[in-house]
N, C-alpha and C positions, 0 to 999 in steps of 0.2 A: 716755906716749910718750917724754918727755924722759929719764925715768929709764932706760927700756929702751935708749935711744941711749947714755947715759953708761955703762951697764953692759955695753955692746957686745952686747946681746941682740936688737938690731933688725937683721934681715938687709937686704941691699941691695934685695931684691924688696919688702920691707915699706915701706921708705923711698920707693921708686918708686911704690908703690900710694897712699901718703899724698899724694905730690906730685900725682899724677893726680887724686885726689879733691879736693884743694884747687883745682886748675885748673878742674875741671868743675862745681864747686859741691856735690858729694856730701858733702864734709867738713862742711859747715855746714847742709845741707838740713834736718836735723831739730832744729836748735837751737831754733826757735820751738815745736816740739812739746815738747821738754824743759822749756821755760819756760812751758808751758801757755798760749801766746798764741793766741787765736782768730783764724783768718785772716779777712780782710776779707769774702770771699764767704760764709763761714759766719755771720759777724756780721750781714751784711745779710739773710740768709735768716731768721735768728732774729727779725728785726723783723716778719716776716709772720705769725708764730704766737705769740700771747700766751702767756707762761709757758714757752715752749720754752727760752729761754736760762737762765732760773732753774733749771729742772730739770737742764739740762746742767751748769751750774756747781755744782749740789749733788751731782753724782756724785763718786765717789772720784777722786783724782788718777790712779790707774792706769787707770781706765776712760776718763777724759777723754783721757789720753795715747794710749790705744789708738785711740780714735775720731779724734783729731787726726792720728795717724800714718796711719790708714786713708785719710783725706782727702788728706794730703800725698803719699802714695805712688801715687796714681792717675796713670797714664801719659797718659791722654787727658782733655781738658777735659770731654767728655761723661760719662766715668766719675766724675770729680771732682764734677760737678754732681749726679749720681745719689746719690753718697755724702753730699753736703751735704744734699740733699733728704731722704734717709733719716734722717739724724740729727735734722733739724729736725722732721720729721713724728712720729718716735717720741718725741722730747722733748716735743712739744706734747701727746702722749697720756700723758706721764709714764712712758714706757717707754724701753728701750734698743733700738737697731736690732738686728735678728736677728744673732746671732753674738757679741753682747757681753753 
């Protein structure tokens, strides 16, 4: 981004979009996904199913990122919980949730 600004390749609309994203949290929302940090609710759910976390963490980085992204992008708490449950249940069976 800094390079684009220095090279005058960043339009005003782009800069405004970045500012809005920084203000509403969208700019950093997926940082934990990129760092493969397991959210607290998923971490707690793994404790209910022996072996689920081990299977999850044995998946490739790309698969883990996709699953974490799926959880993080849920708009409603109920949807997020369903996704957490699906990941934990599938991982306990040494499988991936449908779609992964």
